LUMNUSE-129985 format. One record per atom (N, C-alpha, C, O): atom name; z, y, x; residue number from 1. Coordinates in steps of 0.05 Angstrom, whole numbers, always signed. Layout:
<sites>
at,up,north,east,i
CA,Z,Y,X,NUM
...
</sites>
This chain:
<sites>
at,up,north,east,i
N,+697,+4704,-2166,1
CA,+704,+4681,-2150,1
C,+693,+4686,-2122,1
O,+670,+4695,-2119,1
N,+709,+4679,-2102,2
CA,+701,+4681,-2074,2
C,+701,+4653,-2062,2
O,+718,+4637,-2069,2
N,+683,+4649,-2044,3
CA,+681,+4623,-2030,3
C,+685,+4628,-2000,3
O,+671,+4645,-1988,3
N,+703,+4613,-1988,4
CA,+708,+4615,-1959,4
C,+703,+4586,-1949,4
O,+714,+4567,-1960,4
N,+688,+4584,-1928,5
CA,+683,+4557,-1917,5
C,+692,+4555,-1888,5
O,+691,+4575,-1873,5
N,+700,+4532,-1880,6
CA,+708,+4526,-1853,6
C,+689,+4504,-1842,6
O,+689,+4482,-1853,6
N,+673,+4511,-1822,7
CA,+652,+4492,-1813,7
C,+654,+4488,-1783,7
O,+660,+4506,-1768,7
N,+650,+4463,-1775,8
CA,+649,+4456,-1747,8
C,+634,+4430,-1744,8
O,+638,+4412,-1761,8
N,+619,+4426,-1723,9
CA,+603,+4402,-1720,9
C,+618,+4379,-1708,9
O,+612,+4356,-1712,9
N,+639,+4385,-1692,10
CA,+653,+4364,-1677,10
C,+677,+4354,-1694,10
O,+692,+4370,-1705,10
N,+680,+4328,-1695,11
CA,+704,+4317,-1708,11
C,+729,+4323,-1692,11
O,+729,+4324,-1668,11
N,+751,+4326,-1706,12
CA,+777,+4331,-1693,12
C,+781,+4359,-1683,12
O,+799,+4364,-1667,12
N,+765,+4378,-1693,13
CA,+768,+4405,-1684,13
C,+787,+4422,-1701,13
O,+791,+4445,-1694,13
N,+798,+4411,-1722,14
CA,+818,+4425,-1738,14
C,+807,+4439,-1763,14
O,+821,+4456,-1774,14
N,+783,+4432,-1771,15
CA,+771,+4445,-1795,15
C,+788,+4442,-1820,15
O,+793,+4461,-1834,15
N,+797,+4417,-1825,16
CA,+813,+4412,-1849,16
C,+840,+4426,-1848,16
O,+849,+4436,-1868,16
N,+852,+4427,-1824,17
CA,+877,+4441,-1821,17
C,+874,+4470,-1826,17
O,+891,+4483,-1840,17
N,+853,+4482,-1815,18
CA,+848,+4511,-1819,18
C,+843,+4516,-1848,18
O,+854,+4536,-1859,18
N,+827,+4499,-1861,19
CA,+821,+4503,-1890,19
C,+846,+4501,-1907,19
O,+851,+4517,-1925,19
N,+863,+4481,-1901,20
CA,+887,+4477,-1916,20
C,+907,+4500,-1913,20
O,+918,+4510,-1933,20
N,+911,+4509,-1888,21
CA,+929,+4531,-1884,21
C,+919,+4557,-1895,21
O,+934,+4574,-1905,21
N,+893,+4562,-1894,22
CA,+881,+4586,-1906,22
C,+885,+4586,-1936,22
O,+892,+4606,-1947,22
N,+879,+4563,-1949,23
CA,+883,+4561,-1978,23
C,+912,+4565,-1985,23
O,+918,+4579,-2005,23
N,+930,+4554,-1970,24
CA,+959,+4557,-1976,24
C,+967,+4586,-1974,24
O,+981,+4596,-1992,24
N,+959,+4600,-1953,25
CA,+967,+4628,-1949,25
C,+954,+4645,-1971,25
O,+968,+4664,-1981,25
N,+930,+4640,-1978,26
CA,+917,+4656,-2000,26
C,+932,+4653,-2026,26
O,+936,+4672,-2040,26
N,+939,+4628,-2032,27
CA,+954,+4623,-2057,27
C,+981,+4636,-2056,27
O,+990,+4646,-2077,27
N,+994,+4634,-2034,28
CA,+1022,+4644,-2031,28
C,+1023,+4675,-2030,28
O,+1039,+4687,-2045,28
N,+1006,+4687,-2014,29
CA,+1008,+4716,-2010,29
C,+993,+4732,-2030,29
O,+999,+4756,-2034,29
N,+973,+4721,-2043,30
CA,+957,+4736,-2062,30
C,+962,+4729,-2091,30
O,+949,+4739,-2109,30
N,+981,+4710,-2095,31
CA,+989,+4702,-2122,31
C,+965,+4694,-2139,31
O,+963,+4701,-2162,31
N,+947,+4679,-2127,32
CA,+923,+4670,-2141,32
C,+920,+4640,-2139,32
O,+931,+4627,-2121,32
N,+904,+4629,-2157,33
CA,+899,+4600,-2156,33
C,+876,+4595,-2136,33
O,+857,+4610,-2135,33
N,+880,+4574,-2121,34
CA,+860,+4568,-2100,34
C,+853,+4538,-2103,34
O,+871,+4521,-2105,34
N,+827,+4532,-2102,35
CA,+818,+4504,-2102,35
C,+808,+4498,-2074,35
O,+791,+4512,-2063,35
N,+818,+4476,-2062,36
CA,+810,+4468,-2036,36
C,+794,+4442,-2039,36
O,+805,+4422,-2050,36
N,+770,+4441,-2030,37
CA,+753,+4417,-2031,37
C,+745,+4410,-2002,37
O,+730,+4425,-1990,37
N,+754,+4387,-1993,38
CA,+747,+4379,-1966,38
C,+722,+4361,-1968,38
O,+723,+4339,-1977,38
N,+699,+4372,-1960,39
CA,+674,+4358,-1961,39
C,+668,+4342,-1936,39
O,+646,+4331,-1933,39
N,+686,+4342,-1917,40
CA,+683,+4326,-1893,40
C,+682,+4296,-1900,40
O,+697,+4288,-1917,40
N,+665,+4281,-1887,41
CA,+663,+4253,-1893,41
C,+689,+4238,-1888,41
O,+694,+4217,-1900,41
N,+706,+4248,-1869,42
CA,+732,+4236,-1864,42
C,+751,+4242,-1886,42
O,+770,+4227,-1891,42
N,+747,+4265,-1900,43
CA,+764,+4273,-1922,43
C,+794,+4276,-1914,43
O,+811,+4268,-1930,43
N,+799,+4288,-1892,44
CA,+826,+4290,-1881,44
C,+845,+4305,-1901,44
O,+867,+4295,-1906,44
N,+836,+4327,-1911,45
CA,+853,+4342,-1930,45
C,+850,+4332,-1958,45
O,+866,+4339,-1975,45
N,+830,+4315,-1963,46
CA,+824,+4306,-1990,46
C,+819,+4329,-2008,46
O,+816,+4352,-1999,46
N,+818,+4325,-2034,47
CA,+815,+4347,-2053,47
C,+843,+4355,-2062,47
O,+859,+4338,-2069,47
N,+849,+4380,-2062,48
CA,+875,+4389,-2070,48
C,+873,+4414,-2087,48
O,+854,+4430,-2085,48
N,+892,+4417,-2105,49
CA,+894,+4442,-2121,49
C,+921,+4454,-2115,49
O,+942,+4442,-2119,49
N,+920,+4478,-2104,50
CA,+944,+4492,-2097,50
C,+949,+4514,-2117,50
O,+932,+4532,-2120,50
N,+972,+4514,-2130,51
CA,+978,+4534,-2150,51
C,+999,+4553,-2140,51
O,+1015,+4546,-2123,51
N,+998,+4577,-2150,52
CA,+1018,+4597,-2142,52
C,+1044,+4592,-2155,52
O,+1063,+4607,-2151,52
</sites>
């Protein structure tokens, strides 16, 4: 299992978007299951499970 994190201190900097697109591409291009957990207090991407 590998963990990739997207971190930024300022709100509205695109962390959730980067995390969501990275998870999507990993699931699509590597044919693997990816779990995305948005731990931001705003929860923009919410919790999502992306399947291949």
